[in-house]
NUKOLLO-840851 format. One record per residue (C-alpha): x, y, z; residue number from 1. Coordinates in pm, whole numbers, plus 50000, padded with zeros to 5 digits. Each point is the difference from the previous one (the first is absolute). Layout:
N
MIZA;X;Y;Z;NUM
...
//
This chain:
312
MIZA;52034;49696;50551;1
MIZA;49780;49736;49833;2
MIZA;49742;50105;49744;3
MIZA;49830;49659;50023;4
MIZA;49735;50137;50235;5
MIZA;49855;50177;49694;6
MIZA;49923;49706;49776;7
MIZA;49690;49805;49910;8
MIZA;49645;50130;50018;9
MIZA;49883;50201;50299;10
MIZA;49645;50127;50054;11
MIZA;49955;50350;50135;12
MIZA;49766;49905;50283;13
MIZA;49680;50192;50058;14
MIZA;49879;50062;50354;15
MIZA;49668;49831;50079;16
MIZA;49748;50180;50221;17
MIZA;49792;49893;50295;18
MIZA;49633;50108;50007;19
MIZA;50105;50312;50195;20
MIZA;50241;50083;49715;21
MIZA;50316;49946;50202;22
MIZA;50278;49774;49870;23
MIZA;49941;49628;50027;24
MIZA;50353;49879;50065;25
MIZA;49895;49639;50057;26
MIZA;49856;49996;49648;27
MIZA;50311;50177;49869;28
MIZA;50223;49726;50138;29
MIZA;49774;49726;49866;30
MIZA;50017;50153;49654;31
MIZA;50379;50033;50020;32
MIZA;50025;49632;50095;33
MIZA;49757;49901;49725;34
MIZA;50195;50184;49731;35
MIZA;50333;49864;50123;36
MIZA;49846;49655;49981;37
MIZA;49904;50064;49639;38
MIZA;50366;50059;49915;39
MIZA;50054;50372;50052;40
MIZA;50359;50074;50104;41
MIZA;49895;50261;50255;42
MIZA;49755;50284;50051;43
MIZA;50009;50378;49984;44
MIZA;49823;50181;50281;45
MIZA;49915;50365;50062;46
MIZA;50024;50104;49639;47
MIZA;49726;50175;49807;48
MIZA;49805;49675;49975;49
MIZA;50012;49972;50378;50
MIZA;49836;50344;50034;51
MIZA;50296;50146;50187;52
MIZA;49862;50358;49987;53
MIZA;49687;49882;50186;54
MIZA;50183;49816;50279;55
MIZA;50177;50139;50303;56
MIZA;50369;49928;50038;57
MIZA;49915;49774;50294;58
MIZA;49755;49800;49790;59
MIZA;50255;49957;49725;60
MIZA;50263;49886;50247;61
MIZA;49759;49751;50154;62
MIZA;49921;49854;49659;63
MIZA;50369;49963;49917;64
MIZA;50082;49842;50333;65
MIZA;49708;49758;49982;66
MIZA;50104;49883;49653;67
MIZA;50363;49955;50103;68
MIZA;49904;49805;50313;69
MIZA;49793;49770;49780;70
MIZA;50315;49905;49811;71
MIZA;49916;50189;49681;72
MIZA;50272;50174;49801;73
MIZA;49896;50366;50010;74
MIZA;50120;50297;49796;75
MIZA;49888;50322;50166;76
MIZA;49887;50315;49823;77
MIZA;50135;50328;50141;78
MIZA;49744;50247;49867;79
MIZA;49938;50267;50263;80
MIZA;49886;50353;50060;81
MIZA;50355;50118;50061;82
MIZA;50360;49870;49993;83
MIZA;50024;49957;50376;84
MIZA;49699;49769;50011;85
MIZA;50128;49806;49698;86
MIZA;50332;49941;50176;87
MIZA;49819;49886;50316;88
MIZA;49799;49748;49799;89
MIZA;50321;49870;49841;90
MIZA;50170;49966;50338;91
MIZA;49700;49808;50133;92
MIZA;50005;49766;49700;93
MIZA;50362;49913;50069;94
MIZA;49939;49961;50372;95
MIZA;49719;49747;49963;96
MIZA;50175;49792;49733;97
MIZA;49849;50106;49668;98
MIZA;50184;49867;49695;99
MIZA;50038;50329;49816;100
MIZA;49875;50346;49918;101
MIZA;49815;50154;49708;102
MIZA;50124;50360;50026;103
MIZA;49737;50249;49890;104
MIZA;50093;50358;49902;105
MIZA;49920;50308;50201;106
MIZA;49647;50123;49936;107
MIZA;49794;50312;50080;108
MIZA;50301;50224;50067;109
MIZA;50292;50074;49761;110
MIZA;49923;49683;49811;111
MIZA;50148;50129;49674;112
MIZA;50335;50093;50155;113
MIZA;50284;49750;49934;114
MIZA;50190;50135;50300;115
MIZA;49699;49951;50227;116
MIZA;49946;49649;49864;117
MIZA;50365;49909;50055;118
MIZA;49972;50106;50362;119
MIZA;49668;49818;50037;120
MIZA;50130;49674;49854;121
MIZA;50319;50030;50205;122
MIZA;49808;50037;50323;123
MIZA;49800;49684;49932;124
MIZA;50302;49795;49893;125
MIZA;50202;50128;50298;126
MIZA;49722;49896;50238;127
MIZA;50012;49641;49871;128
MIZA;50362;49940;49908;129
MIZA;50061;49653;49852;130
MIZA;49629;49937;49933;131
MIZA;49971;49926;49625;132
MIZA;49809;50282;49833;133
MIZA;49867;50106;49662;134
MIZA;49896;50343;49880;135
MIZA;49634;50014;49902;136
MIZA;49977;50206;49682;137
MIZA;49653;50111;49892;138
MIZA;49864;50293;49799;139
MIZA;49724;50033;50259;140
MIZA;50249;50129;50256;141
MIZA;50092;50294;49778;142
MIZA;50371;49919;50007;143
MIZA;50208;49774;49779;144
MIZA;50317;49853;50145;145
MIZA;50275;50008;49738;146
MIZA;50330;49814;49987;147
MIZA;50212;50280;50145;148
MIZA;49791;50022;50315;149
MIZA;49971;49623;50033;150
MIZA;50375;49943;49985;151
MIZA;50077;50289;50233;152
MIZA;49783;49817;50253;153
MIZA;50130;49651;49913;154
MIZA;50361;50110;50051;155
MIZA;49919;50111;50353;156
MIZA;49746;49725;50077;157
MIZA;50088;49671;49828;158
MIZA;49690;49840;50150;159
MIZA;49809;50194;49732;160
MIZA;49997;49703;49764;161
MIZA;49745;50084;49735;162
MIZA;49713;50177;49840;163
MIZA;49625;49944;49994;164
MIZA;49859;50164;49687;165
MIZA;49629;50076;49995;166
MIZA;50007;50218;49691;167
MIZA;49972;49938;49630;168
MIZA;50188;49753;49780;169
MIZA;50231;50286;49913;170
MIZA;50075;50065;50366;171
MIZA;50065;49630;50053;172
MIZA;50245;50002;49711;173
MIZA;50176;50305;50147;174
MIZA;50046;49820;50332;175
MIZA;50143;49695;49822;176
MIZA;50232;50198;49774;177
MIZA;50130;50263;50239;178
MIZA;49973;49849;50349;179
MIZA;49971;49629;50065;180
MIZA;50224;49875;49720;181
MIZA;50289;50203;50134;182
MIZA;50063;49737;50267;183
MIZA;49910;49635;50056;184
MIZA;49932;50096;50360;185
MIZA;49689;50197;49896;186
MIZA;49655;49875;49914;187
MIZA;49688;50124;49824;188
MIZA;49649;49930;50124;189
MIZA;49699;50048;49774;190
MIZA;49769;50224;50200;191
MIZA;49688;50014;49782;192
MIZA;49783;49712;49883;193
MIZA;49979;50122;49640;194
MIZA;50375;49971;49933;195
MIZA;50092;49655;50131;196
MIZA;50102;49859;49661;197
MIZA;50202;50304;49900;198
MIZA;50165;50021;50341;199
MIZA;50109;49638;50012;200
MIZA;50074;49925;49637;201
MIZA;50135;50328;49866;202
MIZA;50140;50158;50315;203
MIZA;50131;49703;50197;204
MIZA;49781;50044;50308;205
MIZA;50044;49741;50273;206
MIZA;49655;50042;50149;207
MIZA;49666;50175;50000;208
MIZA;49792;50181;50257;209
MIZA;49635;49938;49922;210
MIZA;49661;50141;50087;211
MIZA;49776;49770;49800;212
MIZA;50200;49703;50131;213
MIZA;49835;50043;50340;214
MIZA;49678;49868;49847;215
MIZA;50148;49790;49717;216
MIZA;50324;49856;50143;217
MIZA;50002;49680;49794;218
MIZA;49956;50187;49674;219
MIZA;50257;50270;50075;220
MIZA;50256;49744;50116;221
MIZA;49934;49810;49676;222
MIZA;50069;50319;49804;223
MIZA;50325;50056;50187;224
MIZA;50120;49644;49934;225
MIZA;49930;50041;49629;226
MIZA;50184;50333;49997;227
MIZA;50300;49845;50172;228
MIZA;50011;49728;49734;229
MIZA;49956;50257;49722;230
MIZA;50282;50202;50156;231
MIZA;50225;49700;49926;232
MIZA;49886;49985;49636;233
MIZA;49715;49747;50009;234
MIZA;49778;50095;49701;235
MIZA;49695;49804;50117;236
MIZA;50015;50158;50344;237
MIZA;50036;50341;49837;238
MIZA;49682;49953;49799;239
MIZA;49808;49861;50297;240
MIZA;50117;50280;50230;241
MIZA;49878;50262;49755;242
MIZA;49666;49821;49967;243
MIZA;49952;49982;50376;244
MIZA;50108;50359;50059;245
MIZA;49762;50110;49724;246
MIZA;49709;49815;50158;247
MIZA;50080;50158;50338;248
MIZA;50035;50348;49847;249
MIZA;49677;50161;50120;250
MIZA;50024;49860;50353;251
MIZA;50368;50095;50016;252
MIZA;49932;50354;49880;253
MIZA;49805;50075;50318;254
MIZA;50344;50002;50165;255
MIZA;50071;50331;49824;256
MIZA;49694;50194;50119;257
MIZA;49898;50197;50305;258
MIZA;49738;49739;50093;259
MIZA;50239;49704;49995;260
MIZA;49933;49901;50363;261
MIZA;49623;50023;49947;262
MIZA;50018;49781;49691;263
MIZA;50233;49742;50146;264
MIZA;49814;49971;50330;265
MIZA;49683;49925;49804;266
MIZA;50196;49751;49790;267
MIZA;50106;49833;50325;268
MIZA;49633;49971;50100;269
MIZA;49919;49843;49662;270
MIZA;50280;49749;50065;271
MIZA;49849;49898;50334;272
MIZA;50160;50236;50251;273
MIZA;49711;50195;50162;274
MIZA;50231;50164;50255;275
MIZA;50091;50247;49725;276
MIZA;49647;50132;49949;277
MIZA;50053;50318;50206;278
MIZA;50221;50306;49967;279
MIZA;50133;50228;50270;280
MIZA;49802;50295;49866;281
MIZA;49630;49916;49956;282
MIZA;49980;50230;49697;283
MIZA;50279;49810;49822;284
MIZA;49795;49773;49776;285
MIZA;49975;49889;49640;286
MIZA;49700;50120;49806;287
MIZA;49749;49737;49886;288
MIZA;50133;50030;49644;289
MIZA;50361;49954;50118;290
MIZA;49898;49688;50192;291
MIZA;49813;49866;49700;292
MIZA;50297;50058;49772;293
MIZA;50240;49829;50238;294
MIZA;49768;49705;50049;295
MIZA;49957;49954;49625;296
MIZA;50376;50016;49942;297
MIZA;50064;49757;50284;298
MIZA;49749;49753;49859;299
MIZA;50147;50035;49651;300
MIZA;50356;49943;50119;301
MIZA;49914;49700;50216;302
MIZA;49818;49830;49711;303
MIZA;50288;50073;49761;304
MIZA;50267;49879;50243;305
MIZA;49815;49677;50075;306
MIZA;49986;49917;49630;307
MIZA;50346;50131;49911;308
MIZA;50182;49818;50280;309
MIZA;49857;49666;49881;310
MIZA;50171;50037;49664;311
MIZA;50316;49797;49927;312
//
């Protein structure tokens, strides 16, 4: 089972809204095509950035199917209210031709139980046998997948080919040391925008899943290229990657907070994508001070990047 599906930079797509606050799938497809045209290797859909808890299963399935039919490589998130619904979403992803799965742990019920999580993961992987999949590890789900559980699943389901780590640098290092370096058939994806350098250079990641890259694809792809060169020992690329990641730090850190979708949708508007101005819940909104802070940081970064990228 090839791990190559999980390589390169992939934006976790957000779901744009129509004026009536229903999903705008035409705009979703246009954005997927735009980002693929910028050089993204694929897209993630129906993850946290896509507002999966606020969409019906039917809406999520429609979004996935529309993206696939448009010729976009799609990795599908399996977050769901219960294991049965998660498995149904996985089966649908395979049926319509998605490229892979991002397998999200069980939430709301028995989420801290390793036995319950093993059964949950198994149900998803069984529903989409042979569809390349990665475990999505995040402290926000209240459960940390360790090596023993991962390999118990991998032995039964070889299409489980890797790990997406959203946690800290320490968690990324654990995944590299205890999971993905055990076999050349496994891969590590950086799952949080603040740890791209560490994930690529120190942990051997083959790709990154990005939030801020929805709005700043050129800059995030630039960072990934520098990290890939630094991974091979290029000292100039190493220095430049650290400079670029440092300049992106504040905008990237929004990826770690509860308001990440609110921040990044507004960032999309600042970058000329007005279809992201609305949220599904009218009360979901940034405060005036949050907007002002984001706008100031966006302006600062754009000015810095324009000057920095002109340097020899």
